[in-house]
Every structure is written in C-alpha cells, then in structure tokens.
Steps between C-alpha positions, in 0.01 A plus 500: 500500500616373839778250552240246616298549184807460286594180685150359461494590134835335446384189680183481294703537177739227607219263591319570170817430303552176693143389436533584130820302474346202680196511272718519193706206619187297574362583153826395336502175693139432410552568132422177316761338280438523127348195339585335171281559194263220406724369222783409746513140625716274712698283259432189706125548439570464127779239513592348840779287338729797430767517769521825696815624672425868567842632582395848615293349780826362637837654592669312212516786253739780409367722783543226762165539669130443421376774270223747584158392375556126489253381762488142370719282276245529218515556125232748390452585132242631259271222390622488134861466612411225750305309236789524255734356767251218550520417134880511508503271805288240327748490211804484728356227723479275194873557455586425861533857625309742719501874515617663824417864570722725708298822475177612333301814580722733704344794695643846458597504868735207427662694214538796741674261743747404227568869425568582866736206527684592179562850633645362824855434387601369839270199475678244284423189703387296196754629250706181499211304353285735296729777363863401562632677190279810515577808703187591693531860384422370148172316574279778364722594206541137393123438516499250782281720722232748387226705665230317300468133410283326243428243768275757669269493196416136566595315181871445557648190659847376598533127459710200411474127419521205736571148390245254638480350750574829673747501785443731797711814518726516806391779732707813506633607841596869538870538559598181322799520265408641159620380157488708181180455304704421186706223663461142365162351597657262750657793689229766505191500718324163448190591306275218376491649147687375197835667430438836337862616525429738791271509796189710518542880533865482405616855432747407227512504121510122508130522585431641152283235339710456188845582646741315265704370795205288608502185289410131508242382749468840666415668172260220402318542831463877448372448145248238607354740757508790254348315203225340708386829644542714186263269309232597751545877490776563750790734419838444660711781642831449318706589808337243728442139392228462770290808422190477276203731438171382354381716212277686453509613860167544674628811681785644290503839672403417864739418787307334782583496867267247662688248720587154381244296693181308453317774694579737214297272270193468721213738568542681172208690347 
C-alpha cells in the first residue's frame, strides 16, 4: 500500500470516528428526559394551601448550590402520599398551623450530587450551619449521606409546621455569615417554621426526633407534627424530626430519576 493510500485511509478513519462521535453526542442530547409514572402528582394540585420551600432548588442547603434535577421549586409525590398530607393539612389548619414542605420526591441524580459533594473533602463551605460538629469524613459512616434515598421512591417528604398567619422566610444570600443549625431559634437562619430545636437538614444528634435534650415547646412541636402524620400512615425516621414516609409505599423498590418539574408530570402515557 502506498504512502498516499495509507494517508487517505487514515483520513477516512479519522473522519468516520469524528462523525460517529458527533452522532453519538447528538443522540445523547436528543434523548428525552424520563417522565413520572401516572401516580405521581404535584402537591399543589392536591392541596394548594401547603407551603412549599424547596431547599434543593436553592443554594441554601448543605451543599451550597442548587442540586441536580431540581428544575422547579415544586413538591412532587405519589398521589396517596399527597392526599394524606392534604388530610393532615385540614386538621392542622383548624389548630392554626400549616404544613411546610422542604423536599419531596428527589431524583437519583440529586442523590448522586450529594455523594459527589460528600467525597470532596475540600468543599466545606456550608459546614458552619449544617454540620458544625461532624467531620465531613464521617458523613457516610454516620448515615447522613447515602448512595440511595427513600425520597427517590416518591412517598417520602421532609416538612415542618408553620404558625399562621405565616411570615415570609428571609431570602438566603450565598456568602452570608452562617450560624449553627442547632443554635437558639433567634440566632439561626430565620425560617418561618415553629421552633423544632434545630433547623432543617441539621447533621446533628439533636435532630433525632425524640432526643431527650429537646424539651418544652420544641418537643411539643415535634410531637404535634409526628402524631398528626402518623395517624394518617406516615412513618417518621427517628434520626430526623422532619423526615416522613407514607406507608405502604407505591414504589418500594424503585428509585426514579425524572427531574423535579411540571414537565415531568405532563404528556405521560
């Protein structure tokens, strides 16, 4: 084979490889996002009175940036879980309270984002608020971060109580001074919720629902939330006063990855 033939052959091979790579890239870009199953709904379509403050859509969380997969500040849940929250809300409204949700369905890509962050030991920008007493090397061992989350199955919700009339939550500005999540309510980030003893997503044993150090009004608030939801089929995670799963779960063995958005709930077969 002549040098010219070899050169031409090499050029053809290179062009073919480039075209194949371009086609693969175009195919990947054109791949449609997964959609939610039919039994997933936007919570506000079931109960528009429940307050939503979807933290992972914002930079005010333990990572310090919006989390992958949160396209809109929207609570998405399986229909039975959403209906149970509606029933709880009706009971609480009569007592002068409202539910406020921080997180609902969580796509697997968001969990993957948490895992990448937890492995990056250099990034501790939000430590002063969310995990001041926990060494970041312990996040997996202590159970604060895991490679799978029940939230991805669609029937788990993180939430709190708000005394009515609800006050607006002051916006978080990246870079502002941080206060430990277990500080007295008047010192920590000004959330509109009642005093639960810690802020949301506080990586500390004080977040354990029945921690004996939490007493008085704080304990009463936790127990009001817990008892109201448990009567309706929710089960509390003992390590997090805000974390509840509706049982039986509609999808106990499936971890979904569709984005958090209204588009994920439309055009479904």
